[in-house]
C-alpha positions as CSV (number, residue, x, y, z in Angstrom):
1,M,27.4,-15.9,60.0
2,K,28.0,-17.8,56.8
3,T,24.2,-18.2,56.3
4,S,23.6,-14.5,56.8
5,T,26.4,-13.6,54.3
6,T,25.2,-16.2,51.8
7,K,21.6,-14.8,52.1
8,F,22.9,-11.2,51.7
9,I,25.0,-12.2,48.6
10,F,22.1,-14.1,47.1
11,I,19.6,-11.2,47.7
12,Y,22.1,-8.6,46.4
13,G,22.6,-10.7,43.3
14,V,18.9,-11.1,42.6
15,I,18.4,-7.3,43.1
16,S,21.3,-6.6,40.8
17,I,19.9,-8.8,38.1
18,I,16.4,-7.3,38.4
19,S,17.8,-3.8,38.3
20,F,19.9,-4.6,35.3
21,H,17.0,-6.2,33.5
22,S,14.6,-3.3,34.2
23,T,17.3,-0.8,33.1
24,S,17.9,-2.8,29.9
25,A,14.1,-3.1,29.3
26,Q,13.7,0.7,29.8
27,E,16.6,1.3,27.3
28,N,14.9,-1.0,24.8
29,L,11.6,0.7,25.2
30,E,13.2,4.2,24.8
31,A,14.9,2.9,21.6
32,K,11.5,1.7,20.3
33,Y,10.0,5.2,20.9
34,K,12.7,6.6,18.6
35,E,12.3,4.3,15.6
36,F,10.1,6.8,13.8
37,D,12.2,9.9,14.6
38,F,13.5,10.0,11.0
39,W,10.1,11.4,10.1
40,K,10.2,14.3,12.5
41,G,10.6,17.8,10.9
42,E,9.1,20.3,8.6
43,W,8.8,18.9,5.1
44,Q,7.9,19.9,1.5
45,V,6.3,16.8,-0.1
46,Y,7.0,16.1,-3.8
47,K,5.6,13.5,-6.1
48,H,8.2,10.7,-6.1
49,N,11.2,11.4,-8.3
50,T,9.9,14.7,-9.6
51,D,10.1,18.4,-8.7
52,T,6.3,18.6,-8.5
53,L,5.4,20.0,-5.0
54,V,2.2,18.3,-3.7
55,G,2.1,19.5,-0.1
56,Y,3.6,20.4,3.2
57,N,3.9,18.3,6.3
58,T,5.0,19.1,9.8
59,I,5.8,16.2,12.2
60,T,6.5,17.0,15.8
61,T,6.9,14.9,19.0
62,I,4.3,15.3,21.7
63,V,3.6,13.7,25.1
64,D,7.2,13.8,26.3
65,D,8.5,12.4,23.0
66,K,6.3,9.3,23.2
67,A,4.1,10.2,20.2
68,L,4.2,12.0,16.8
69,E,1.7,14.6,15.6
70,E,1.4,15.1,11.8
71,N,-0.2,18.1,10.1
72,Y,-0.4,17.8,6.4
73,S,-1.7,20.4,3.9
74,S,-2.0,20.2,0.1
75,Y,-0.1,22.7,-2.0
76,K,-2.9,23.2,-4.6
77,T,-6.2,22.4,-2.8
78,N,-7.8,22.8,0.6
79,F,-7.1,19.1,1.5
80,K,-5.7,18.7,5.0
81,G,-4.9,15.7,7.2
82,V,-3.8,15.0,10.7
83,S,-2.4,11.9,12.4
84,L,-1.3,10.8,15.8
85,T,1.3,8.0,15.8
86,K,2.8,6.2,18.8
87,Y,4.5,3.0,19.8
88,N,2.3,0.7,21.9
89,P,4.5,-1.3,24.2
90,K,1.7,-3.5,25.4
91,L,1.1,-4.8,21.9
92,D,4.7,-4.3,20.7
93,R,3.6,-2.3,17.6
94,W,3.3,1.2,16.2
95,E,-0.2,2.6,15.8
96,Q,-1.4,5.6,13.7
97,F,-4.8,7.3,13.6
98,W,-5.3,9.4,10.5
99,V,-8.2,11.7,9.6
100,D,-8.5,14.1,6.7
101,T,-10.8,16.6,5.1
102,S,-12.0,14.1,2.4
103,G,-13.5,11.9,5.1
104,V,-10.9,9.2,5.2
105,T,-10.1,7.7,8.6
106,L,-7.4,5.1,9.0
107,F,-6.2,3.1,12.0
108,L,-2.8,1.7,10.9
109,K,-0.7,-0.8,12.8
110,G,2.7,-2.2,12.3
111,N,6.4,-2.1,13.0
112,Y,9.8,-0.8,12.0
113,I,11.1,-3.5,9.6
114,D,14.2,-3.4,7.4
115,N,14.9,0.3,7.9
116,A,11.4,1.3,7.1
117,M,8.2,2.0,9.1
118,V,5.4,-0.3,7.7
119,L,1.9,0.3,8.9
120,Q,-1.3,-1.4,7.7
121,D,-5.0,-1.3,8.2
122,T,-8.2,-3.0,6.9
123,T,-11.3,-1.0,6.1
124,K,-14.6,-2.4,4.9
125,T,-13.6,-2.1,1.3
126,S,-9.8,-2.2,1.2
127,L,-6.5,-3.0,2.7
128,N,-4.0,-0.1,3.2
129,K,-0.3,-0.4,3.6
130,I,1.9,2.7,4.1
131,I,5.7,2.6,4.1
132,W,8.0,5.4,5.3
133,K,11.6,4.9,4.4
134,P,14.6,7.2,5.1
135,I,16.4,8.0,1.9
136,N,19.4,10.2,0.9
137,N,20.1,13.6,2.3
138,N,17.8,13.4,5.3
139,E,14.8,12.8,3.1
140,V,11.9,10.3,3.5
141,R,9.9,8.4,0.9
142,Q,6.3,7.6,1.7
143,T,4.4,5.1,-0.4
144,W,0.8,4.2,0.2
145,Y,-0.5,1.0,-1.3
146,Q,-4.1,-0.1,-1.4
147,S,-5.7,-3.5,-2.3
148,N,-9.4,-4.1,-3.0
149,D,-9.0,-7.9,-3.4
150,Q,-7.6,-8.9,0.1
151,G,-4.0,-8.3,-0.9
152,K,-3.8,-10.2,-4.1
153,T,-3.0,-7.0,-6.1
154,W,-1.9,-3.6,-4.9
155,V,-2.0,-0.1,-6.4
156,I,-0.1,2.9,-5.4
157,V,-2.4,5.6,-4.0
158,F,0.4,8.0,-3.1
159,D,4.1,8.0,-3.6
160,G,5.9,11.0,-2.3
161,D,9.4,12.3,-1.3
162,Y,9.7,14.4,1.8
163,K,12.4,17.0,1.6
164,P,13.3,19.2,4.6
165,V,12.0,22.8,4.4
166,K,15.0,25.1,3.9
């Protein structure tokens, strides 16, 4: 009888630990999927620290809130861009695939670091690093850096403030 009870307690304990671990892992995974939620919404995009409108951007969740779809359009030109962004749990990183009407294609990878999403890619001619950071009043700042010398020096390609559409 003692052996049966001991086995039952042991098995019950192991199952409880596994169940707790998988619940905890699932909660951590769900939290990862929400790291970029600050970017969701309908936005007017302004040149950083100015009142110069440069475009409009709509960010929505898709695939049961597991991915983000971006649709950008310029205020003054016919320029448009689209991206799909998702957290990849197998590689423990965020990934974004961007295409636009100018012919640019980027496959950015990175993580949420120090209250900002930092994604990077390497093309044949340059390195790209884009940072999205929540700022005051439910706004987001996006800064795109580019290097043509393997990261020794960087120039800002785009610096914009996302303000919610009212």
